[in-house]
Legacy VTK file of the C-alpha trace (Angstrom):
# vtk DataFile Version 3.0
C-alpha trace
ASCII
DATASET POLYDATA
POINTS 467 float
98.950 86.220 82.451
99.816 87.494 86.005
102.832 86.089 86.869
104.169 87.223 83.959
103.771 91.332 84.833
104.662 90.179 88.673
107.777 88.681 87.377
108.389 91.661 85.299
107.927 94.390 87.962
110.418 92.529 89.803
112.610 92.816 86.991
112.471 96.501 86.596
112.579 97.062 90.186
115.565 94.596 90.320
117.329 97.001 87.830
116.829 100.073 89.316
118.351 98.638 92.539
121.415 97.340 90.897
121.876 100.762 89.313
121.618 103.148 92.029
124.076 100.533 93.726
126.530 100.398 90.470
126.229 104.535 91.027
126.680 104.689 94.588
130.233 102.427 94.052
130.794 105.333 91.718
132.850 108.124 93.347
130.672 111.067 94.264
131.263 114.078 92.093
132.638 117.008 94.068
129.415 119.386 93.570
127.436 117.118 95.966
129.221 117.625 98.861
128.842 121.456 98.371
127.913 122.711 102.028
124.414 123.623 99.854
123.321 120.155 98.652
124.687 118.250 102.770
122.342 121.034 104.524
119.417 119.989 101.778
119.729 115.907 102.506
120.591 116.478 106.256
117.319 118.695 106.606
115.898 116.244 104.835
116.860 113.570 107.104
115.567 115.159 109.965
111.722 116.023 108.642
111.726 111.878 107.979
112.795 111.044 110.933
110.334 113.280 112.851
107.604 112.241 110.970
108.773 108.691 111.992
108.921 110.137 115.490
105.369 111.216 115.634
104.312 107.971 114.331
105.993 106.229 116.502
103.995 108.983 118.864
100.669 107.928 117.152
101.756 104.057 117.589
102.782 104.541 121.390
99.375 106.993 121.902
96.836 104.338 120.746
98.536 101.068 123.103
98.223 102.738 126.445
95.674 105.592 125.899
92.420 104.263 126.790
93.906 100.992 127.278
90.905 97.699 127.018
92.953 95.244 128.283
92.281 91.230 127.845
90.141 90.329 130.437
87.330 93.414 130.522
85.131 92.443 128.394
85.187 88.991 129.948
85.105 90.422 133.882
81.910 92.897 133.136
80.355 89.708 130.953
80.439 87.835 134.184
79.573 90.643 136.763
76.741 91.560 134.613
75.940 87.412 134.016
76.039 87.101 137.692
73.341 89.632 138.052
70.732 88.674 135.328
71.013 85.226 136.720
70.732 85.759 140.404
67.687 87.891 139.475
66.148 85.538 136.556
65.974 82.606 139.517
64.793 84.537 142.127
62.284 86.007 139.541
61.253 82.429 138.233
59.908 81.769 141.986
58.456 84.365 143.142
56.200 84.076 139.286
55.775 80.746 140.134
54.616 81.241 143.348
51.945 83.591 142.256
50.947 82.151 139.817
50.230 78.729 141.233
48.602 80.740 143.972
46.662 83.264 141.632
43.214 82.586 143.137
43.493 81.877 146.830
42.766 84.238 149.613
45.648 84.807 151.569
48.327 82.814 149.424
50.901 82.967 148.440
53.064 81.803 150.769
54.754 84.978 152.068
58.422 82.340 153.352
58.937 81.806 149.461
58.795 85.031 148.324
61.299 86.239 150.881
63.343 83.941 149.863
63.243 84.590 146.505
63.818 88.509 147.290
67.567 87.137 148.323
69.114 86.627 144.605
67.312 89.697 143.918
69.023 91.723 146.348
73.066 90.204 145.234
72.549 90.118 141.824
72.934 94.153 141.352
75.007 94.416 143.868
77.982 91.354 141.777
77.194 93.774 139.035
77.839 97.271 140.509
80.766 95.581 142.139
81.719 94.686 138.424
81.685 97.975 137.180
82.836 99.870 140.078
86.096 97.573 139.407
86.269 98.260 135.701
85.731 102.130 136.056
89.098 102.404 138.653
90.750 100.101 136.672
89.955 102.680 133.704
91.338 105.461 136.464
94.384 103.414 136.607
95.223 103.248 132.901
94.841 106.898 132.864
97.271 107.294 136.097
99.707 105.202 134.483
99.615 106.498 130.498
100.120 110.276 132.089
102.884 108.783 134.068
104.505 108.226 130.730
103.807 110.798 128.940
100.491 109.265 126.773
97.574 110.567 128.959
95.690 112.672 125.672
96.591 115.483 127.070
100.015 114.878 127.359
100.646 113.833 124.214
98.889 116.275 122.826
101.431 118.952 124.174
104.165 116.192 122.139
102.622 115.955 118.932
102.314 120.164 118.914
105.512 120.678 119.557
106.896 117.736 116.839
104.185 119.573 114.131
105.924 123.137 114.740
109.233 121.450 114.649
108.677 119.480 111.349
107.089 123.550 110.105
110.717 124.568 111.105
112.345 122.701 109.161
110.632 122.126 105.924
110.389 125.957 105.857
114.227 125.646 106.494
114.028 123.044 103.493
112.517 125.222 101.068
114.875 128.295 101.558
117.778 125.710 100.837
115.774 123.851 97.661
115.680 127.223 96.626
119.003 128.213 96.994
119.878 125.181 94.853
117.927 126.037 91.989
119.855 128.736 91.266
122.881 126.337 91.188
122.886 125.171 87.856
124.895 122.113 88.494
122.194 121.337 91.415
119.149 122.512 89.384
118.525 118.663 88.962
118.411 117.612 92.933
116.459 120.681 93.914
113.293 119.969 91.225
113.594 116.726 92.291
113.729 118.201 96.378
111.013 119.799 95.500
108.948 117.074 94.833
109.698 115.501 97.823
109.351 117.679 100.496
105.755 117.559 99.223
105.946 113.913 99.378
106.961 114.847 103.432
104.397 117.754 103.977
101.606 114.679 103.115
103.405 112.372 105.457
103.491 114.892 108.416
99.957 115.566 107.282
98.244 112.020 107.215
100.287 111.319 110.348
97.969 114.307 112.616
94.695 113.465 110.796
95.867 110.136 111.980
95.989 111.314 115.656
93.453 113.708 115.456
91.368 109.857 115.364
93.679 108.233 117.859
93.332 111.566 119.962
89.277 111.653 119.982
88.191 107.860 119.619
89.806 107.604 123.287
88.642 110.792 124.173
85.345 109.114 123.013
85.762 105.964 124.205
86.571 106.678 127.871
83.817 109.500 127.734
81.298 106.641 126.977
82.718 103.692 129.240
83.410 106.137 131.930
79.405 106.946 132.023
78.318 103.895 131.674
79.861 101.973 134.244
78.791 105.430 136.634
74.685 104.500 135.669
75.194 100.280 135.642
76.563 101.108 139.108
73.027 103.628 139.861
70.774 101.076 138.476
71.972 97.799 139.888
72.059 99.941 143.450
68.861 101.014 143.473
67.400 97.906 141.793
69.038 95.849 144.743
67.748 98.325 147.672
64.025 97.621 145.687
64.650 94.499 146.290
65.430 95.238 149.654
62.325 96.387 150.349
60.719 93.808 148.282
62.448 91.536 151.153
60.998 93.248 154.307
57.498 93.464 152.445
56.785 89.864 153.071
58.968 89.936 155.737
56.846 91.863 157.763
53.717 91.333 155.771
53.552 95.214 155.096
51.333 95.511 151.368
52.060 99.351 151.037
55.063 99.150 150.978
54.913 97.623 147.218
54.854 101.407 146.230
58.334 102.646 147.194
58.780 99.526 145.922
57.206 99.855 142.051
58.845 103.853 142.235
62.098 102.329 142.377
61.756 99.463 140.235
60.352 101.775 137.948
63.614 104.175 138.153
65.366 101.281 137.864
64.038 100.189 134.453
64.158 103.827 132.601
67.843 103.626 133.806
68.329 100.819 131.690
66.695 101.880 129.163
68.191 105.464 129.173
71.837 103.873 130.427
73.510 103.043 126.282
71.641 106.326 125.560
73.060 108.839 127.870
76.143 106.967 127.701
76.793 107.727 123.823
75.233 110.881 123.889
77.999 111.251 126.827
80.795 110.402 124.102
79.677 112.381 121.371
79.586 114.983 123.669
83.331 114.002 125.541
84.115 114.238 120.923
82.347 117.885 119.962
83.995 118.961 123.497
87.321 117.918 122.646
87.238 118.211 118.742
87.192 122.214 119.905
90.364 122.276 121.504
91.996 120.509 119.940
94.253 122.365 117.842
94.187 120.760 114.437
92.612 120.616 111.310
88.984 118.803 112.551
89.011 115.800 109.092
86.397 113.040 108.228
87.421 110.477 105.915
86.741 112.004 103.022
90.021 114.677 103.382
92.150 111.584 104.908
91.078 109.846 101.697
92.179 113.728 99.402
95.045 113.823 101.271
95.760 110.084 100.266
94.886 111.411 96.810
97.572 113.922 97.460
100.376 112.169 98.373
100.000 109.466 95.813
99.515 111.935 93.045
102.574 113.499 94.669
104.779 110.417 94.989
104.059 109.868 91.351
105.160 112.923 90.113
108.684 112.049 92.055
109.035 108.952 90.197
108.602 110.777 86.676
111.495 113.102 87.925
113.818 110.520 89.198
112.352 108.595 85.849
113.966 111.344 83.929
117.096 112.360 85.426
120.046 111.070 82.551
122.312 109.145 83.587
125.352 111.431 83.581
123.411 112.484 86.986
122.074 109.422 89.005
125.347 110.192 91.548
123.153 113.723 92.430
120.135 112.207 93.740
120.751 108.254 95.062
119.755 109.579 98.286
116.316 110.445 96.774
116.015 107.253 95.068
116.701 105.088 98.106
113.795 106.336 99.717
111.208 105.867 97.745
110.516 102.762 99.046
110.155 103.872 102.187
107.371 106.448 101.376
105.693 104.211 99.540
105.596 101.783 103.011
104.807 104.996 105.234
101.700 105.710 102.455
100.641 102.083 102.416
100.388 102.192 106.536
98.568 105.164 107.186
95.570 103.816 105.033
95.953 100.517 106.681
95.494 101.482 110.470
93.438 104.339 109.957
90.741 101.373 107.984
91.441 100.103 111.333
89.819 102.175 112.995
86.842 103.205 110.995
86.834 99.488 111.202
86.145 99.479 114.950
84.306 102.121 115.277
81.888 100.369 112.714
81.269 97.915 114.792
80.791 99.530 117.560
77.944 101.239 116.072
76.911 98.070 115.736
77.305 96.760 119.460
75.076 99.802 120.281
72.706 99.450 118.212
72.141 96.021 119.827
72.451 97.081 123.460
70.095 100.385 123.127
66.865 97.595 122.020
68.087 95.320 124.082
68.142 97.736 126.876
65.002 98.841 125.817
62.970 96.327 125.982
63.881 94.472 128.963
64.345 98.200 131.022
60.431 98.191 129.905
58.885 94.844 130.889
60.126 96.730 134.344
59.137 99.436 134.018
55.956 97.229 133.764
56.189 95.088 136.536
57.262 98.548 138.494
53.784 99.631 137.396
51.380 96.963 138.394
53.936 97.321 141.970
52.950 100.539 142.317
49.400 100.396 141.022
49.028 97.274 143.984
50.757 99.307 146.519
48.522 102.131 146.265
45.069 101.139 146.018
44.590 97.504 146.455
46.126 96.635 149.789
43.116 95.143 151.468
43.223 92.836 148.559
45.254 90.542 148.505
44.152 88.341 145.260
43.608 91.684 143.623
47.462 92.480 144.491
48.817 89.096 143.986
47.298 89.379 140.578
49.300 92.408 139.402
52.011 91.064 141.106
51.844 88.170 139.113
52.012 89.563 136.249
54.585 92.395 136.770
57.171 89.617 137.746
55.898 87.367 134.624
56.386 90.910 132.052
59.795 91.455 133.694
60.754 87.217 133.607
60.693 87.914 130.027
63.017 91.005 129.715
65.099 89.767 131.717
65.659 86.834 129.989
66.400 88.104 127.288
69.170 90.605 128.471
70.766 87.223 129.887
70.576 85.159 126.457
71.878 88.511 124.651
74.798 89.286 127.517
75.861 85.247 126.925
75.342 86.149 122.338
77.602 89.424 122.807
80.380 87.773 124.858
80.971 84.287 122.062
81.044 87.057 119.383
83.387 88.747 121.122
85.622 85.953 121.695
84.956 84.430 118.517
86.121 87.038 116.738
89.120 87.646 119.140
90.870 83.894 119.034
90.008 84.939 114.774
92.094 87.441 115.414
94.877 85.677 117.627
94.631 82.928 115.133
95.860 85.566 112.056
98.390 87.556 114.104
95.853 90.993 113.677
95.207 91.893 116.369
95.693 95.762 116.835
98.695 95.180 119.010
99.455 92.576 117.030
99.867 95.363 114.084
101.080 98.334 116.209
103.943 96.387 117.274
105.174 95.042 113.821
104.429 98.323 112.864
107.300 99.694 115.496
110.313 97.013 115.359
109.543 98.415 111.581
109.741 102.455 112.318
112.825 101.118 114.026
114.562 99.212 111.463
114.037 102.417 109.651
114.931 104.811 112.116
118.518 103.017 112.656
119.182 103.110 108.304
118.134 106.215 107.907
120.518 107.963 110.953
123.162 105.344 109.555
122.613 107.684 106.278
LINES 1 468
467 0 1 2 3 4 5 6 7 8 9 10 11 12 13 14 15 16 17 18 19 20 21 22 23 24 25 26 27 28 29 30 31 32 33 34 35 36 37 38 39 40 41 42 43 44 45 46 47 48 49 50 51 52 53 54 55 56 57 58 59 60 61 62 63 64 65 66 67 68 69 70 71 72 73 74 75 76 77 78 79 80 81 82 83 84 85 86 87 88 89 90 91 92 93 94 95 96 97 98 99 100 101 102 103 104 105 106 107 108 109 110 111 112 113 114 115 116 117 118 119 120 121 122 123 124 125 126 127 128 129 130 131 132 133 134 135 136 137 138 139 140 141 142 143 144 145 146 147 148 149 150 151 152 153 154 155 156 157 158 159 160 161 162 163 164 165 166 167 168 169 170 171 172 173 174 175 176 177 178 179 180 181 182 183 184 185 186 187 188 189 190 191 192 193 194 195 196 197 198 199 200 201 202 203 204 205 206 207 208 209 210 211 212 213 214 215 216 217 218 219 220 221 222 223 224 225 226 227 228 229 230 231 232 233 234 235 236 237 238 239 240 241 242 243 244 245 246 247 248 249 250 251 252 253 254 255 256 257 258 259 260 261 262 263 264 265 266 267 268 269 270 271 272 273 274 275 276 277 278 279 280 281 282 283 284 285 286 287 288 289 290 291 292 293 294 295 296 297 298 299 300 301 302 303 304 305 306 307 308 309 310 311 312 313 314 315 316 317 318 319 320 321 322 323 324 325 326 327 328 329 330 331 332 333 334 335 336 337 338 339 340 341 342 343 344 345 346 347 348 349 350 351 352 353 354 355 356 357 358 359 360 361 362 363 364 365 366 367 368 369 370 371 372 373 374 375 376 377 378 379 380 381 382 383 384 385 386 387 388 389 390 391 392 393 394 395 396 397 398 399 400 401 402 403 404 405 406 407 408 409 410 411 412 413 414 415 416 417 418 419 420 421 422 423 424 425 426 427 428 429 430 431 432 433 434 435 436 437 438 439 440 441 442 443 444 445 446 447 448 449 450 451 452 453 454 455 456 457 458 459 460 461 462 463 464 465 466
């Protein structure tokens, strides 16, 4: 039954196209060559070309503004994993040495503890450098986008310009259609042209909504990432300094240094907890701020769905008008008829592209939740370690056995949190790479879809200009 319906639909489409082609071979009625008719069709063509220009600008903006390179995730993973791995090695050595000498006076071996602090100094430095590199690459990509006119600020001005040009064209088109409706011979074309005008308005509005999401998504992403990298640099720099203090404490046998070491460790742990939360808050604040300065209607997924329904309704209404045209009047509506497939294609693509934005947003929310929970646990164990260091350095400098017991407990606690961070970081990267390879195999990566669409738009634009 399904195959029969598909065959029937295909036959109907073939008959419609054949009918349109047969009529295009017949001499045109002189009325279709009147200045009013030609002007209306010319303005319709200009609006259609503007809608394609707007969509192409959207896609090029998406490609260049807030660019995320193929290796960004892997580079960041390597720097963070190196930090977790070196810290893990140092904490294991420290915890093991303290635990095996838990009740022995004048122990553990300070030489081993001094060596255990070295990888814990180097690890955070590597992580800071990794975050600094990603911060710099983002700034470079923003500069490159600015140079070609596709940074958020520059692209926004071009969007406004196209929007204003389209509004003037639609206003002019409406006046021409009104004039046509007063000519009996052009009344049929006028009714269809008016319906087509609404379809074009819907397409333009959907494209503006699409840009709204692309623009705000880019602003939020950049604010989130840059603040995340800056906070990463801060927390890892403090951690590196803290471990240097630990090294100096063991080198010179100064137990009192456990107090500043503990305070620095608490601050670093607090930043581990706060970084994913603060960076996401900054991203949300950037979204709200730039949205208030964006001269486009505030929209959400429901607004898009309603606009999509409106386009679908207006398109069906235009089709019904075309279906009701008399045989002898088909010559005058042959151009609107030929554009119907294009409107169907545009309608479907807008929905597909915006759905992809929502999927990315949902995946981002999921990843954010995981990072917040992981950060909260790891940071809490580091805060606990810092607290025990502070207590030992403040009250038990003259009691090495108690100090060793407190520091052994703190190191063991932090070992659990750092181990979780080490494993979770690897899990997220494996999952990310798995999804990338799966999308790549299906040729469904976002850039693949954008380039395919740009190719379609170039071909469509060539056909429209040649008509």
